[in-house]
C-alpha positions in Angstrom: 102.8 91.7 195.1 106.5 90.1 193.7 106.6 86.6 193.2 109.9 84.8 192.3 109.7 81.9 189.4 113.3 80.4 189.5 113.6 77.9 186.0 115.9 76.3 184.3 117.5 77.5 180.9 115.5 75.3 179.1 112.8 72.0 179.4 110.2 73.9 181.6 106.8 72.4 181.7 105.0 75.2 179.4 101.6 74.9 181.5 103.2 74.9 185.0 105.4 78.3 184.1 102.8 79.6 181.9 99.3 79.4 183.7 100.6 80.4 186.9 102.4 83.4 185.3 98.8 84.5 183.5 97.0 84.4 186.9 99.2 86.2 188.8 99.8 88.8 186.1 96.1 89.4 185.7 95.6 89.3 189.3 97.8 92.6 189.4 101.0 90.6 190.6 104.5 91.0 189.2 106.3 87.8 188.5 110.4 87.7 188.3 111.9 84.9 186.8 115.5 83.6 188.2 118.0 81.7 186.0 121.6 80.2 186.8 122.8 83.4 185.1 121.3 86.7 185.0 120.0 87.5 181.9 119.7 84.2 180.1 116.6 84.0 178.4 114.9 80.7 179.3 112.8 78.4 177.0 110.1 75.4 177.9 110.2 72.2 176.7 109.8 72.3 172.7 108.3 68.8 172.6 104.9 70.2 174.7 104.3 72.8 172.2 103.7 70.2 169.4 102.6 67.1 171.1 105.1 65.1 172.8 104.3 61.7 170.6 102.0 62.0 167.8 101.0 65.4 168.6 99.3 64.2 171.9 100.6 64.7 175.6 101.8 68.3 175.2 100.1 71.3 176.1 96.7 72.5 175.7 95.8 75.0 173.7 95.4 78.3 176.0 98.7 77.2 178.1 100.2 77.1 174.6 99.0 80.7 174.0 99.7 81.7 177.5 103.3 80.9 176.6 103.7 82.6 173.7 102.8 85.9 175.2 105.1 85.1 178.0 108.1 84.7 175.5 107.5 87.8 174.3 107.3 89.7 178.1 109.6 91.7 179.3 110.0 89.9 182.4 111.1 86.5 180.7 114.2 87.9 179.4 115.1 90.2 182.4 116.0 87.2 184.6 117.6 87.4 187.9 120.8 85.0 188.9 119.9 82.7 191.4 123.0 82.7 193.4 122.3 86.7 193.8 118.7 86.5 195.2 117.5 88.7 197.8 114.7 86.2 199.5 113.4 89.5 201.5 112.6 91.2 198.0 110.0 88.9 197.0 106.3 87.8 198.6 105.8 84.4 197.0 108.0 81.5 195.7 106.4 79.3 192.5 108.8 76.0 192.1 107.1 74.8 188.5 108.3 71.5 187.4 109.3 69.8 184.1 110.7 66.2 183.1 112.8 66.6 180.3 116.5 66.5 180.6 117.1 70.3 180.8 115.0 70.3 184.3 118.3 68.8 186.2 120.3 72.0 186.4 117.4 73.4 188.2 116.3 70.6 190.2 120.0 69.7 191.1 121.0 72.8 192.1 122.5 73.4 195.5 122.7 77.4 195.2 118.9 77.4 194.6 117.7 74.9 197.1 119.9 77.1 199.6 118.1 80.3 198.2 114.7 78.5 198.8 115.8 77.2 202.3 116.3 81.1 203.0 112.9 82.4 201.9 110.8 79.4 203.3 112.1 80.6 206.7 110.5 83.6 205.8 107.0 82.0 206.2 105.6 83.6 203.3 103.4 81.4 200.5 105.5 78.9 198.7 104.0 76.8 195.6 105.6 73.6 194.1 104.1 71.3 191.3 105.3 68.2 189.8 109.1 67.9 190.1 109.4 71.6 191.6 108.4 69.7 194.6 111.9 68.0 194.7 113.4 71.3 195.0 111.7 71.9 198.2 112.2 68.4 199.1 115.6 68.5 198.7 116.5 71.9 200.2 117.3 71.9 204.2 116.5 73.7 207.1 119.6 75.9 208.2 118.9 75.0 211.8 117.7 71.6 211.8 119.4 69.7 208.6 116.2 68.4 207.7 114.2 68.7 204.4 112.1 71.7 204.2 109.1 69.5 203.7 109.6 66.9 207.0 106.2 67.4 208.8 104.3 68.9 206.4 101.6 67.5 204.0 102.0 67.6 200.3 101.5 65.9 196.9 103.9 66.2 193.7 104.1 63.8 190.4 102.4 60.5 191.3 103.9 57.8 190.6 101.2 55.9 188.6 101.1 58.9 186.5 105.3 59.1 185.8 105.5 55.6 185.3 102.8 55.6 182.9 103.8 58.3 180.4 107.5 56.5 180.9 106.2 53.1 179.4 104.1 54.6 177.0 106.7 56.6 175.1 110.0 54.8 176.2 110.2 53.1 172.9 110.6 56.2 170.9 111.6 58.6 173.3 113.5 56.3 175.8 113.7 58.0 179.1 112.3 61.3 178.3 109.7 60.8 181.1 112.0 59.7 183.9 114.0 62.6 184.8 116.1 60.1 187.3 116.1 56.5 188.0 114.2 57.4 191.4 110.5 58.3 190.9 109.7 61.6 192.2 106.9 60.4 194.6 109.3 57.9 196.0 111.8 60.7 196.8 109.1 63.1 198.1 107.9 60.7 200.3 111.6 60.1 201.9 111.5 63.4 202.7 108.6 63.5 205.2 108.6 62.6 208.9 107.0 63.3 212.1 103.9 62.7 212.8 102.0 65.7 210.7 103.8 64.4 207.5 101.8 63.0 204.6 101.9 62.6 201.1 98.3 62.9 199.3 98.2 61.6 196.0 94.6 62.6 195.2 92.5 60.7 192.6 93.8 59.1 189.7 93.8 61.0 186.5 95.7 59.9 183.2 94.4 62.5 181.0 91.3 65.1 182.6 93.0 67.9 183.3 91.5 71.3 184.9 90.9 74.5 182.9 89.9 77.7 183.5 86.3 77.3 184.1 86.5 73.6 185.7 88.4 72.5 188.6 86.6 68.8 188.9 89.8 66.9 187.5 92.3 69.2 189.2 93.9 68.5 192.9 96.2 70.5 195.4 97.4 70.3 198.7 97.6 73.3 201.3 100.1 73.3 204.7 99.7 76.8 205.9 101.8 78.9 203.5 102.8 75.9 201.4 100.9 74.8 198.5 101.5 71.7 196.2 100.2 70.3 193.2 100.4 67.1 190.9 101.2 67.6 187.5 100.2 70.6 184.5 96.3 69.3 185.0 96.2 71.1 188.1 98.0 74.4 187.0 94.4 76.6 186.9 93.4 75.4 190.5 97.4 75.9 191.8 97.5 79.3 190.1 94.2 80.6 191.7 95.0 79.1 195.5 98.5 80.5 195.2 97.1 84.0 194.2 94.6 83.7 197.3 97.7 83.1 199.6 99.5 85.8 198.5 96.0 87.8 199.1 95.9 86.6 202.4 92.7 84.2 202.2 91.7 81.0 200.6 89.6 80.7 197.5 
């Protein structure tokens, strides 16, 4: 199956892109990357490769290796443009996250939001992780004008985690961990309306992450064909559950 993954030109989260890509590819699916302009070679947040602060807070060793493999792949250079997407050509959509300044190109694109809304209307699997949930929250249904997440159960980057990362690094990195003045959780909560809508924060975490063999620290929320996750620590579980959605089951 063909899975679309839109990304900005740079600063995307290493783990949230590379882990789902690796799991989907290993399962026999094709991942197509989309950038604002076709043919752009995207790049991840470089701080996450070397360690954000004193070699800490970056991506783990295996996701970094996956990312290096991804940068050598043909699909990472043969990107399609957001404006020219044909949603019907894809079986699934993943909206990855990231917090560095370059993410605003992707999180703030009206063109991309319209394309995401068109895909959403097809009732095919959509996955969003961390800041990527903002794209779905900001996109609007053509018929009602409501957020795509109105009436949905979802998670996203929890406020306590975004605040903790900012407070721990602001003395050196400024607002690197604050993509927008509003916290991601606050904006996502504001998009939720209706009796069935619910934000699910999940268990509190600060450092423990899910891995290829252990999901005990990971958390995702599935609502029909929509799957959401909180942060890079959920990426392996998120990728496996998304594969299951594509294949029509639960895992």
